[in-house]
C-alpha positions in Angstrom: 132.7 71.6 -56.6 136.4 72.5 -57.0 138.4 74.9 -54.9 136.9 78.0 -56.7 133.5 78.2 -55.2 132.7 81.8 -56.2 131.5 82.6 -59.6 131.5 80.4 -62.7 133.0 80.3 -66.1 136.6 80.2 -67.3 139.2 82.2 -65.3 141.1 83.9 -68.1 144.3 85.7 -67.0 144.5 89.4 -67.9 146.6 90.1 -71.0 146.8 86.5 -71.9 147.5 85.3 -75.5 144.0 86.2 -76.5 144.3 89.8 -75.3 147.7 91.1 -76.3 148.8 94.7 -75.3 147.2 97.3 -77.6 150.6 98.6 -78.6 151.6 95.2 -79.8 148.3 94.8 -81.7 149.0 98.1 -83.5 152.5 97.0 -84.4 151.3 93.7 -85.7 148.6 95.4 -87.7 151.2 97.7 -89.3 153.5 94.8 -90.0 150.7 92.8 -91.6 149.6 95.6 -93.8 153.1 96.7 -95.0 152.0 100.4 -95.0 148.9 101.7 -93.4 147.6 105.1 -92.4 146.9 105.8 -88.7 143.2 106.4 -89.4 142.9 102.9 -90.9 144.6 101.3 -87.9 142.1 103.0 -85.6 139.2 101.8 -87.8 140.4 98.2 -88.0 141.1 97.9 -84.2 138.0 99.9 -83.3 140.0 102.4 -81.1 140.2 106.2 -81.1 142.6 108.0 -83.4 144.2 109.7 -80.4 145.1 106.3 -78.9 146.7 105.2 -82.2 148.7 108.5 -82.3 149.9 108.0 -78.7 150.9 104.4 -79.1 152.4 104.7 -82.6 154.6 107.6 -81.2 156.0 105.2 -78.7 156.7 102.6 -81.5 158.4 105.3 -83.5 160.5 106.4 -80.5 161.5 102.7 -80.0 162.7 102.7 -83.6 160.3 99.9 -84.6 158.0 101.9 -86.8 158.5 104.8 -89.2 156.4 107.3 -91.1 156.4 106.9 -94.9 155.1 109.5 -97.4 152.8 107.9 -100.0 151.1 109.5 -102.9 147.4 110.0 -102.6 145.2 108.0 -105.0 144.3 110.0 -108.1 146.4 113.0 -107.2 149.0 114.5 -109.6 151.6 115.2 -106.9 150.3 118.5 -105.6 149.9 119.2 -101.9 151.2 117.2 -99.0 151.5 113.4 -99.5 149.6 111.0 -97.3 151.5 109.6 -94.4 151.5 105.9 -93.7 153.1 103.8 -91.0 155.5 101.0 -91.8 157.9 98.7 -89.9 161.5 99.9 -90.0 163.2 97.1 -91.9 166.6 97.7 -90.4 165.3 97.7 -86.8 166.2 94.1 -86.3 167.6 91.2 -88.3 166.9 87.5 -87.6 168.1 84.2 -89.1 165.9 81.2 -89.9 167.3 77.8 -90.3 165.9 74.4 -91.2 168.0 71.3 -90.6 167.2 67.9 -92.1 169.0 64.7 -93.1 169.1 65.8 -96.7 169.6 69.5 -97.0 170.2 72.4 -94.6 168.8 75.8 -95.4 169.1 79.3 -93.9 167.7 82.8 -94.5 168.3 86.2 -93.1 165.2 88.3 -92.8 164.8 91.9 -91.8 162.2 93.2 -89.2 159.6 93.9 -92.0 159.9 90.3 -93.2 162.0 91.0 -96.3 164.5 88.4 -97.4 168.1 89.6 -97.1 170.0 86.5 -98.0 169.5 82.7 -98.3 171.6 79.6 -98.4 171.1 75.9 -99.1 173.7 73.2 -98.3 173.5 69.5 -99.0 173.8 67.2 -96.0 174.5 63.6 -95.5 171.7 61.6 -93.8 172.2 60.2 -90.3 171.9 61.1 -86.6 174.5 63.4 -85.2 175.9 64.0 -81.7 174.8 67.3 -80.2 178.3 68.9 -80.4 178.5 68.1 -84.1 175.0 69.5 -84.8 175.8 72.7 -82.9 179.0 73.1 -84.9 177.2 72.5 -88.2 174.5 75.0 -87.3 177.1 77.6 -86.3 178.9 77.2 -89.6 175.6 77.6 -91.4 174.9 80.8 -89.5 178.3 82.2 -90.3 177.9 81.4 -94.0 174.5 83.0 -94.5 175.7 86.0 -92.5 178.7 86.3 -94.8 176.3 86.1 -97.8 174.2 88.9 -96.3 177.3 91.0 -95.6 176.6 91.2 -91.9 178.3 90.1 -88.6 176.2 87.5 -86.7 176.3 89.7 -83.6 173.9 92.0 -85.4 171.3 89.3 -85.4 168.6 89.7 -82.7 167.5 86.1 -82.7 167.7 82.8 -84.5 164.8 80.5 -85.3 165.6 76.8 -85.9 163.5 73.9 -87.2 164.3 70.2 -86.9 162.2 67.1 -87.6 160.9 65.2 -84.7 159.3 65.8 -81.3 160.1 69.3 -80.1 159.1 71.2 -77.0 159.3 74.7 -78.4 158.7 76.5 -75.1 161.5 74.5 -73.3 163.8 74.4 -76.3 164.2 70.6 -76.0 164.2 68.1 -78.8 162.8 64.9 -77.3 163.5 62.9 -80.4 164.7 63.7 -83.9 166.1 61.5 -86.8 169.0 64.0 -87.1 170.1 63.8 -83.4 171.7 60.7 -81.7 170.3 61.5 -78.2 166.9 62.1 -76.7 165.6 64.9 -74.6 168.3 67.2 -76.0 168.4 70.9 -74.8 169.2 72.1 -78.3 168.2 75.7 -77.9 170.3 76.2 -74.9 173.4 74.5 -76.5 173.1 76.6 -79.6 172.5 79.8 -77.7 175.6 79.2 -75.7 177.7 78.6 -78.8 176.3 81.5 -80.8 175.8 84.1 -78.0 172.3 84.8 -79.4 168.7 83.9 -78.4 167.7 80.7 -80.2 164.1 79.5 -80.6 163.3 76.0 -81.9 160.3 74.1 -83.2 159.5 71.1 -85.2 159.7 71.6 -89.0 156.0 71.0 -89.6 155.1 73.9 -87.3 157.6 76.1 -89.1 156.2 75.5 -92.6 152.8 76.3 -91.0 154.2 79.5 -89.7 155.6 80.3 -93.2 152.1 79.9 -94.6 150.7 82.0 -91.8 153.2 84.8 -92.2 154.0 84.8 -95.9 151.7 82.4 -97.7 148.1 81.2 -98.2 147.2 81.3 -94.6 147.6 85.0 -93.9 143.9 85.7 -94.1 142.5 82.4 -92.7 141.6 81.9 -89.0 141.8 78.1 -89.1 143.8 75.9 -91.4 146.0 72.8 -91.4 149.3 72.1 -93.1 150.3 68.5 -93.6 153.9 67.8 -94.6 155.1 64.7 -96.3 158.8 64.1 -96.6 160.9 61.7 -94.6 158.0 61.7 -92.1 154.5 63.0 -92.0 154.0 66.1 -90.0 151.2 68.5 -89.3 150.8 72.1 -88.1 147.5 73.7 -87.2 146.4 77.3 -87.0 143.5 78.0 -84.6 142.1 81.6 -84.6 145.2 82.9 -86.4 147.6 81.4 -83.9 149.6 78.2 -84.3 148.3 75.5 -81.9 151.0 73.3 -80.2 149.0 71.5 -77.4 149.3 71.6 -73.6 152.9 70.3 -73.6 153.9 71.7 -77.0 153.9 68.2 -78.6 150.5 68.1 -80.3 149.4 67.7 -83.9 151.5 64.6 -84.5 149.3 63.4 -87.4 152.0 61.1 -88.6 151.9 59.1 -85.4 148.1 58.7 -85.2 147.3 55.0 -85.7 145.7 53.8 -88.8 146.3 50.0 -88.4 146.4 48.0 -85.2 149.6 46.0 -84.9 150.5 47.4 -88.4 153.8 48.4 -90.0 156.7 49.4 -87.9 157.2 53.2 -87.6 160.6 54.8 -87.1 159.2 56.1 -83.7 159.2 52.5 -82.5 155.4 51.9 -82.5 153.3 50.1 -85.1 150.5 51.2 -87.3 151.3 54.9 -87.5 150.2 56.8 -90.6 153.8 57.7 -91.3 154.7 54.1 -91.6 152.4 53.9 -94.7 153.0 57.3 -96.4 156.5 58.6 -95.6 159.4 58.0 -98.0 160.9 55.1 -96.0 157.5 53.4 -96.2 157.4 53.8 -100.0 161.0 52.5 -100.2 160.1 49.5 -98.1 157.2 48.6 -100.4 159.3 49.2 -103.5 162.0 46.7 -102.6 159.4 44.0 -102.1 157.0 44.8 -105.0 159.7 45.4 -107.6 162.0 42.7 -106.3 164.9 45.1 -105.7 167.3 43.0 -103.6 170.3 45.5 -103.7 168.6 48.3 -101.9 171.6 48.9 -99.7 173.4 50.1 -102.8 170.8 52.7 -103.7 170.2 56.0 -101.9 166.7 56.6 -100.8 166.1 59.4 -103.3 167.3 57.3 -106.2 165.1 54.5 -105.0 162.0 56.7 -104.9 162.7 58.4 -108.2 163.1 55.0 -109.8 159.8 53.9 -108.2 158.1 57.0 -109.5 159.5 56.5 -113.0 158.2 52.9 -113.0 154.8 54.1 -112.0 154.7 56.8 -114.7 155.8 54.2 -117.3 152.7 52.0 -116.4 154.3 49.5 -113.9 151.2 48.3 -112.0 153.2 47.2 -108.9 154.7 50.7 -108.6 151.4 52.4 -109.2 149.8 50.2 -106.5 152.4 51.4 -104.0 151.5 55.0 -104.5 147.8 54.2 -104.6 148.0 52.4 -101.3 149.9 55.3 -99.7 147.4 57.7 -101.1 144.5 55.8 -99.5 146.2 55.9 -96.1 146.8 59.6 -96.6 143.2 60.1 -97.5 142.3 58.3 -94.2 144.5 60.6 -92.2 143.2 63.8 -93.9 139.6 62.7 -93.4 140.3 62.4 -89.7 141.7 65.9 -89.7 138.5 67.1 -91.4 136.3 65.3 -88.9 138.3 66.6 -85.9 139.0 70.2 -86.8 136.9 71.3 -89.7 139.6 73.5 -91.2 138.9 76.1 -93.9 141.9 74.9 -95.8 144.3 71.9 -95.8 147.7 72.5 -97.4 149.8 69.5 -98.4 153.4 70.5 -98.5 156.8 68.9 -98.8 159.1 67.3 -101.3 157.0 64.2 -101.7 154.1 66.2 -103.1 156.0 66.0 -106.4 154.6 62.5 -106.5 151.1 63.3 -107.9 149.8 59.8 -107.3 149.6 60.8 -103.6 147.0 63.4 -104.4 145.3 61.9 -107.4 141.6 62.5 -108.0 140.7 59.2 -106.5 142.6 60.0 -103.3 140.8 63.4 -102.9 137.5 61.7 -103.6 138.3 59.1 -100.9 138.8 62.0 -98.4 135.3 63.2 -99.1 133.9 59.6 -98.8 135.6 59.1 -95.4 134.7 62.5 -93.9 131.4 63.2 -92.3 128.6 63.8 -94.8 127.2 67.1 -93.5 125.8 68.3 -96.7 128.3 71.3 -96.6 131.3 71.7 -98.9 134.5 69.9 -97.9 137.5 71.9 -96.9 139.6 73.1 -99.8 142.9 71.2 -100.4 145.9 72.9 -102.0 149.3 71.3 -103.0 152.4 73.4 -102.2 155.5 71.6 -103.3 157.8 74.3 -102.0 161.5 73.7 -101.3 163.3 73.8 -98.0 163.7 77.6 -98.1 160.0 78.0 -97.2 160.7 76.1 -94.0 163.6 78.4 -93.2 161.3 81.3 -93.7 159.0 79.8 -91.1 162.0 79.6 -88.7 162.6 83.3 -89.4 158.9 84.0 -88.5 159.4 82.1 -85.2 162.4 84.4 -84.5 160.5 87.6 -85.6 157.6 86.7 -83.3 159.9 86.1 -80.3 161.8 89.4 -80.9 158.4 91.2 -81.1 157.2 89.7 -77.9 160.4 90.6 -76.1 160.3 94.2 -77.3 156.7 94.8 -76.5 156.4 92.7 -73.3 157.1 95.6 -70.9 153.5 96.9 -71.7 152.2 93.5 -70.6 154.3 93.5 -67.4 153.3 97.1 -66.5 149.6 96.4 -67.1 149.8 93.3 -64.9 151.2 95.2 -61.9 
């Protein structure tokens, strides 16, 4: 027996993540709906209309929610219009940024989730020192704010996504291909430079947040997003919330092992899924199979486009490279199915332009490798979005943090 000898069952703290303050639940319901009558909020949350009226009055006084007159269905305009609740778009503005070793993107989003401005800037690959990365990010924030016609001091928060291993809660990047150092306190450094709260996460989690807030995952309780670009990433939503693991470093699908003592991964270990599917893995195979000896004179993108063109033209060596990568991808996705049983798997990222990675035989292999339960396999969708979607996920991270900060007093009061 452990130290707790009285009672049994899990000891769940009051007002934990699974039981958010009712005022916050009402706000999130309004934000998710866009516009919604009070009576509908009461019905969906199974609470009294009087409670909704009291708590929405608080939200209106805080300047977070406003009443909006909407025409009643089937009416010709006579009588009083129906009143719905909506989030005040101008209550807060946030920025979302995605940094990569190919392109940096930024968006400004209002409190209702509407896009105000966006910006995409090409970037030279390579690891940067922290001071240089902070300066680059600050310049990006200034430029997207200029495009939005606002001063950056009007921003309430900034969300930032980078590739690699990120502890979102601590704001630390343990490793990233775009940073020269390890265990870098990136959020703190950026916040000090910009004078604003900065929240960071790895880019796979942010594209997952984008799908959860703005895309196909809005109505799903459990789904996975697998990203294939320079690396292989994964984000997972469990019960409508993104899952990060005990130390915030979970869901590293790209670094699950698919071959003992296999190909060298950029993380330093061998046999990782990423070492067989990511763009540097395809390029490595291409230089060997197609006898390209002058790889140093070609950019990675040119090399991959050439490989894809050869495959489309019928080059069997090029096709076999994509086919092999697709088989390893199928193995990784089958493991996701067997472990988590998601309702949907979304494949996202620039490499999803290469349709050989998700050819019919690849999808069939997932079914063959997954457990045969007699029930339908999870649906798989291909979303070849650009980097702006990832920046939207960073904005969602910032919006979530701002919301928590504004509505946290109810949590603190209730806990006293």
